[in-house]
C-alpha positions in Angstrom: 30.6 173.2 -169.9 28.9 175.4 -167.3 25.2 174.7 -166.7 22.7 177.0 -168.5 20.1 179.0 -166.6 17.4 176.7 -167.9 19.1 173.7 -166.3 18.1 174.9 -162.9 14.5 175.7 -164.1 14.2 172.2 -165.5 15.5 170.6 -162.3 13.0 172.6 -160.2 10.2 171.6 -162.5 11.2 167.9 -162.3 11.3 168.1 -158.5 7.9 169.8 -158.3 6.4 167.2 -160.6 7.8 164.4 -158.4 6.4 166.0 -155.3 3.1 167.2 -156.8 1.1 164.0 -156.0 2.4 163.8 -152.4 1.6 167.5 -151.8 -1.9 167.2 -153.3 -2.6 164.2 -151.1 -1.5 166.1 -148.0 -3.7 169.1 -148.9 -6.7 166.8 -149.4 -6.0 165.0 -146.1 -5.5 168.4 -144.3 -8.9 169.5 -145.6 -10.6 166.5 -144.0 -9.0 167.0 -140.6 -8.6 170.8 -140.4 -11.0 172.8 -138.2 -10.8 175.7 -140.6 -9.7 176.5 -144.2 -6.7 178.4 -142.8 -5.2 175.1 -141.6 -5.3 173.8 -145.2 -3.8 177.0 -146.6 -0.9 176.9 -144.0 0.0 173.3 -144.9 -0.1 174.1 -148.7 2.1 177.1 -148.3 4.5 175.3 -146.0 4.9 172.4 -148.5 5.1 174.3 -151.8 7.0 177.5 -150.8 10.3 175.8 -150.2 9.8 173.6 -153.3 9.7 176.6 -155.6 12.5 178.2 -153.6 10.3 181.2 -152.8 11.2 183.6 -150.1 7.6 183.9 -148.9 4.1 183.3 -150.1 0.5 184.3 -149.5 -3.1 183.4 -150.2 -5.6 186.2 -150.8 -9.3 185.5 -150.7 -12.2 187.9 -151.7 -13.4 189.9 -148.8 -16.9 188.9 -147.8 -17.8 192.5 -147.2 -16.5 193.7 -150.6 -15.9 191.1 -153.3 -13.8 193.7 -155.2 -11.2 193.5 -152.5 -8.8 190.6 -151.7 -7.8 190.1 -148.1 -4.7 188.2 -146.9 -5.8 185.0 -145.1 -2.6 183.1 -144.9 1.2 183.8 -145.3 4.3 181.7 -145.2 7.6 183.3 -144.1 6.1 186.8 -144.4 8.8 189.4 -143.5 8.5 190.1 -139.8 8.7 193.9 -140.2 5.3 193.9 -141.8 3.8 190.8 -140.1 1.8 192.9 -137.6 -0.1 194.5 -140.4 -1.2 191.2 -142.1 -4.9 191.4 -141.0 -5.1 194.9 -142.6 -3.7 194.0 -146.0 -6.2 194.4 -148.9 -5.6 194.4 -152.7 -8.2 195.6 -155.1 -9.2 193.1 -157.8 -7.5 194.1 -161.1 -4.6 196.1 -159.3 -1.1 194.7 -159.2 -0.1 191.2 -160.1 -2.2 189.5 -157.5 -5.3 191.5 -158.3 -4.7 191.0 -162.1 -4.4 187.2 -161.6 -7.9 187.2 -160.1 -9.4 189.7 -162.6 -7.9 188.0 -165.7 -8.1 184.4 -164.4 -4.5 183.7 -165.4 -1.1 183.4 -163.9 0.7 186.7 -163.8 4.5 186.5 -163.6 6.9 189.3 -162.9 10.6 188.5 -163.5 11.8 191.8 -162.1 9.5 194.3 -160.4 12.0 197.1 -160.7 12.5 196.4 -164.4 8.8 197.1 -165.2 7.8 200.8 -165.2 4.2 199.8 -165.1 4.7 198.4 -161.6 6.3 201.6 -160.2 3.5 201.9 -157.7 4.7 198.6 -156.2 8.4 199.4 -156.0 8.2 200.8 -152.4 6.3 197.7 -151.2 8.7 195.4 -153.0 11.7 197.1 -151.3 10.0 197.0 -147.9 9.2 193.3 -148.2 12.4 192.4 -149.9 11.2 190.8 -153.1 12.2 191.3 -156.8 10.1 188.7 -158.6 6.8 187.0 -158.1 4.2 184.7 -159.6 0.5 185.1 -158.8 -1.9 182.3 -159.7 -5.7 182.6 -159.6 -7.7 180.2 -157.5 -10.0 179.0 -160.3 -12.9 177.1 -159.0 -16.2 175.8 -160.3 -18.0 179.0 -159.1 -15.4 181.5 -160.2 -12.2 182.9 -158.8 -12.3 183.3 -155.0 -8.7 184.5 -154.7 -5.1 184.0 -155.6 -1.9 182.2 -154.5 1.2 184.3 -154.8 4.9 183.4 -154.4 7.6 186.0 -153.9 11.4 185.8 -154.7 14.3 187.9 -153.6 16.0 187.5 -157.0 14.8 187.7 -160.6 13.0 184.5 -161.5 11.5 182.8 -164.6 9.2 179.7 -164.7 9.1 176.8 -167.1 5.9 175.4 -168.4 6.4 172.4 -166.1 6.7 174.6 -163.0 3.8 176.7 -164.0 1.6 173.7 -164.7 2.2 172.2 -161.3 1.6 175.5 -159.5 -1.7 176.0 -161.5 -2.9 172.5 -160.5 -2.1 173.1 -156.9 -3.9 176.5 -157.1 -6.9 174.8 -158.6 -7.0 172.3 -155.8 -6.9 175.1 -153.2 -9.7 176.9 -155.1 -11.9 173.8 -154.7 -11.0 173.7 -151.1 -12.1 177.3 -150.7 -15.5 176.6 -152.3 -16.1 173.5 -150.2 -15.1 175.4 -147.1 -17.7 178.0 -148.0 -20.3 175.3 -148.4 -19.4 173.9 -145.0 -19.6 177.3 -143.4 -23.1 177.8 -145.1 -24.2 174.4 -143.8 -23.0 175.2 -140.3 -24.8 178.6 -140.4 -28.0 176.9 -141.6 -27.7 174.2 -138.9 -27.2 176.9 -136.2 -30.3 178.8 -137.4 -32.3 175.6 -137.4 -31.1 174.9 -133.8 -32.1 178.4 -132.8 -35.6 178.0 -134.3 -36.0 174.6 -132.5 -35.0 176.1 -129.2 -37.5 179.0 -129.7 -40.2 176.5 -130.7 -39.5 174.4 -127.5 -39.7 177.6 -125.4 -43.0 178.4 -127.0 -44.4 174.9 -126.4 -43.2 174.9 -122.8 -44.7 178.4 -122.3 -48.0 177.2 -123.8 -48.1 174.1 -121.7 -47.4 176.0 -118.5 -50.2 178.5 -119.4 -52.6 175.7 -120.1 -51.9 174.0 -116.9 -52.6 177.1 -114.9 -56.1 177.7 -116.3 
């Protein structure tokens, strides 16, 4: 008897579940040692992308200048033909699968982009990048949805509940990392402002002392 299509999906789900704890631990350890959030994102994509047999993957985060836009902050195996444009890529929240995942706070799966007339606006991009299927998962944190994690596939793809569950938990972990990274950045900014005020105060004290000594 030949294996059914669901056999492969079940095997992928089992493998993902076996590796989930190890991957989550690596992500947590990376956050403690990384000098920036991008280092954590890179490790997460490097570990998970081959596990789900994706061709390439990306992490989009809300743009600080416009929270209705998502900017690409990290990519794994992104097609070289478009790699030079990575820092310019923006997706509006609510548009396309990745934008919808953020707006609707749910995983958005597309088994075949070219089989869905509603995604016709994305066909040219899909042809250029070489993907047919994708899954976009919102980065759901305690303070909202700061972005999305998206995996792209060259062939039509469906996901089992087990696969989806593992990916959603990893996306949730990354969301918490994003929030913590923002807190760390805010703390660094506050500390830098405090250091600047202290330096200014020291200059004023020295200037006052010098003026007093001259009188």
